[in-house]
N, C-alpha and C positions, 0 to 999 in steps of 0.2 A: 504494499500500500504505500502511495506517495502522496504526500500532503504539502501544498505550497501556500504559504502565508505571507502577507505583506508585513514588513517591519521598518522601523527607522533606527539609525544608529544611536549611540548613547546621547544622553541629554545635551551635553555641551556640543557634540557634532551636529545634532539636530538644530540647535538654536543658531549656531554659526552658519550652517548651510542655508537655512530658510531666511535668516537675516540678510545674508548676501543676495538671496534671490529677491527679497524686497528691496534691497538697494539697487539691483538691476532694473527692476520696474520703475523705481524712483528716477533712475538715470535716463530711462526712455522717455519718461514724462518731462523731465527738465529739458532734454534735448529737443522734444517736440515744441515746448513752449518758448525756449530761447532762440532756436534757429528759425522756427516758423512761427505760426500763430494758431489760433483756433481753426481757421479755414484752410491753411495750407498743409500739404502732405510732405512729411520729412522721411525719406527713405531710411536714413541712418537710425532714426528713433524706432521705426518699425522693425528694422533688422535687429537691433539690440533687444527689443521686446520679444521678438521671435526666438532668439537665441536663449534668452532667459527662460522663457516658457518651455522650450525643448529640453533644456538641462533639468528643470524642475520635473517634467514628466518622466525623463530618463531616471531621475532619482526615485521616483514613486514606483516606476515599473520594474526596474532592475534589482531593487533591494528586496529580495524575497528570501524567506527561509523555506528550504526545501527539507522535509523530514521523510526519510525512508526507513526501512526496518533496520538498516545497518549504520546509517550516517545522518548527520545534520549538515546542511550546506548553507552557508550565509552568502547569498549573492550580493554583489557590489555593483556600482555603475560600470566599472570595467570588469568583463568576465574573467580576466586574468587575476584579479584580486579576490576571487571568491575564496572563502575558507570552507573547508570540509573536515568535519570532526567525526570520528567513529563513536558509537555509543559507549565503547569500552574506555574511551579517553575522558568521558564526562564524569566529573566527580560529584557534582551537585548543582543545584539551582536555587536562586533566591528571587523573589518578587517583591517589589515595593511599588504599589500602584500599577501603572503601566509599564514599569521598568523591570526588565528580567536581566539577571546576571547569570551566566553559565560559567562554571569553574571547570576548566579543562586542563589536561596534563601538558599537551603540546603547545597551546596558545595562551595559557593562564586564564584570566577572567575576560569574557566577551559579554559586553554590555549592549543591550538593544532596548528599544521602545516598541511596544505593540499597542497602538492606540485604538485600533478598531476591533482586532480579533484577539484580544488577550484572553478571554474565556475559552475560545476554541484552541488557542495555543496550550493553555494549561491542560485541557482535555486530552489533546493529542499526546503531550509529554507525559501525561499520567498513564496512557495506554502503553507506553514504552518502559514503565516502571520507574520513572524518574520522580523522586519526591521533591516537592517544591516548598522551600521555607518561606513563609510570608513575614514580611517586616513592616511595622508601622504603616 
């Protein structure tokens, strides 16, 4: 059985990435207003906006946690940066709200946020025998 769930990186990475995305949108607005005005079309502003939106969609689409019978795979924006951990290497897991920390032998602690599918993630991990410690 293969389960794929969306996740976001650790809280600091999440805040930095989406803050930079917001800055990119603001840059596109400033370019539009400073170079053109309300009526004119500024291709550079729209190009910046399109690039920012494409990067945001790639972040959402590519960061998926794939859970199989033998491994956990953390997908990243670049496929070459994916992390694959076998269940034998998982020492334990803690949950605090929507933040999950998986303690592994090879990679140390892997922290992620699961904003939408946290309950489903807990259920899937429980079926693989992983006990999740909950904190505050």
